[in-house]
Every structure is written in C-alpha cells, then in structure tokens.
N, C-alpha and C positions, 0 to 999 in steps of 0.2 A: 504493500500500500504506500509506503514511503517513497519507493523508487518510481512507481508508476507515473506520477505527474511529470517526471523528467525523462521518460523513455517513450519511444514509439511503440515498443512491444515488451511486455513482461510475461514470461512463461513461469507459472507457479507449478512445480512438480512435487507431488507428495504421494506416498503409498496409501495414505489414509483418506478415504472419501469424506468422512466427517470434517477433517481439517480443511479440505478443499471447499466443502460446502460452507463452512464458517467464513473462510476468506471471501468466497463469492458473495455472501450476504453483506459482509463489511464493505466490499468494493462497491456493490450496488447502492448501499446506503450513502457512500461517499461520492457517488456519481462517477466512479472510475470505470471505464469500459475498455481499457487497454490491457487487461490481465487475462491471459488464457490459462485455464485450469486443466491440468493434465494429471491423471492418476498414473503413477509410475514411480520408479526408483532409480538409483544410480546405475543399476545393471539392466533395467528394462526400458527406460525412457529412450525414445528415438527422436533425435532432434531433426527438424525439418526447417528449411528456409536458410536465410543468411547465417553465417557463423555469429555466435554471440559475442558481445563486447565484454560481458561480465557474467560470471556464475557465482552465486552466493549460497552458502550452506551454513546452517547453525544447528549444532547438536544432532546431527543425523549420521555422520560417518561411523560413530562408535557402534552402530548396529551391524557393521560389517567386520568380519575377521580380516587380518592384515592382507592375506592373499587377495581378497575381493576388494579391499581398499585400493590396491595397486591397479586393478582392472577399472575401478571407478575413476581413479585419477586419469588413466589413459582415455577413458570415454569423455571425461570433462575436457581434457586438452583437445580432443578431436572436434568438439563442438565449438570451441573458442577460435576467434580469428587470431592470427599471429600477433603477439603483444597483448592479447586479451587477458583480463584479470580474473583470477579465481581467488575469492576471499572466503575463508571458512573459519569457524570457531567450533571447538569440540573439546571433549574430555581427553586430553593428551597429557601424559605425565612428563614433566620436565625435571626429572630427577634421575639419579643413578640407581641401579638396582638395590644398593645397600641403604638408600634413603627412602625406599618405598613405604616401609612400615610407619615411619614417622610422618611422612606426607599424608598417608591415608588416615592415620590417627587424627591429625589436625583437621582434615576435611570432614571426617565423621563427627568430630567434636563441635564443628560449626553448623551442623545440620539444624534445620528448622524444627521447632517443637510440634508443629502440626502441618498437615498438607496445605491448608489454606494460607499458610505463611510462606511456604517454600518446600524444598525437598527434605523429607524426613530422613533420619538415620536409616530406617528400614529400607526406604527407597534407594538411598545411596548404596547400601549393602547389596541390594538386588542388582544394581548396576554393576558393581564389582564382580559379582558372582556370575551374572548371565549375559553381560554385554562385552564389547571388545575395544576398550580403550587401549592405547599403545603408548610407547615412549616417543618423545620428540626426536631422539637420536635414531629411531627407526623410521619415523614417518618422513623425516626430511630427505633421506636418500630415495624413499619411494616417490616423493614428489619430483625430485630431480630426474629420476629414471623415467618418469612418465612424461617428461618434456617441460617441466616448469622451472623457472628461476624464482627462488624465494626472495622477495623484496623486503618484507617486514615480518616480524614475529612479535606478538604482544602477549603479555600475561605470564611470562616466565616466573614472576615472583609468586604466583598462586600455586605453582607446581602441579596443578591439576587441570586447569583450563588454559588453552592456548588459542590464539587467533593468528592465522597466516594470511598474508597477501602475496600472491604468486602471479607471475606473468608467464604466459605460454611462450616458449622459445620459438 
C-alpha cells in the first residue's frame, strides 16, 4: 500500500489467500487500483511482463530451508532487471555458533506477555523448532551465488533480525 502510489505496477504475492484478501480490501478502501494480487510463493510465482525494479520481502524466507532459499534467490534475481533491488528482512542470526544460546536466550526473554502485544515466548519457540532461520554468514554467500551484490545490511546489533538491500548483478 505504501509503494503503490509511487509505482505503475505493484504485484503482491503471498501463499495465503486471507492475507491477499485483506490487502485487497485495504487497497480498495484507499482507492488504490495498481496492486495485482497473486496467490503464490517464492518457488511457485511466475513473473510475467517487464522485469521488476524492486522485490521486497518481510519475514517470509524463514519458511524455506536453506536449499530452497538459494532457489528462491535465483528466481528473484531472474525477475529483476539488471541493477534491480531486492530488499528483505527476516529472522537471520548474526552470531557465531558459540553465541547462539545467549542470543536466543535474550530474544526469548524479550518476548511479549500476550499475543495481542506481540510474539509470545511460545510462538518464538515454535519458530525455532519448526521454521528455518539461518546464519548471516551462510545467507550472504547464497545471495552472492544467486547473482546479487549486497549493498547494505541492517540490524546486526539485534543478532536475530537482519535486513538486506541487494542489487542484481
């Protein structure tokens, strides 16, 4: 919704139909008609039309194991024009293996007391058990191998969340 007034075309891709429906309702209420809603994911979305200038993802890549993250990065690079930007934020550990226990303990200690306030300890523990966060020192070579140049990295101090701005080579 924020990008749409500044773009000729915005394609919102999500595996969740309810998420797309909610976005569609919000776009309609705001009078925005430049957003295309597509149900799909990193591995199933088929881009059509001109190469994209920007691809943005927030808290979605951790649903893929590392093997499939690389494939997703390659697919994203293929849909971007040369020099196009891929910006994403996700749960990526910017720690060494011997620092993991302390970083996770700090993260869990900062959990919200109730779901209406934020992510609870139980939800964070579920993420650690069932989802696929990775280390920054693993994801960065994946990005480079997929054809990206890492331009910026934000959030290192959190040790849990990182945001990357990459350009397609």
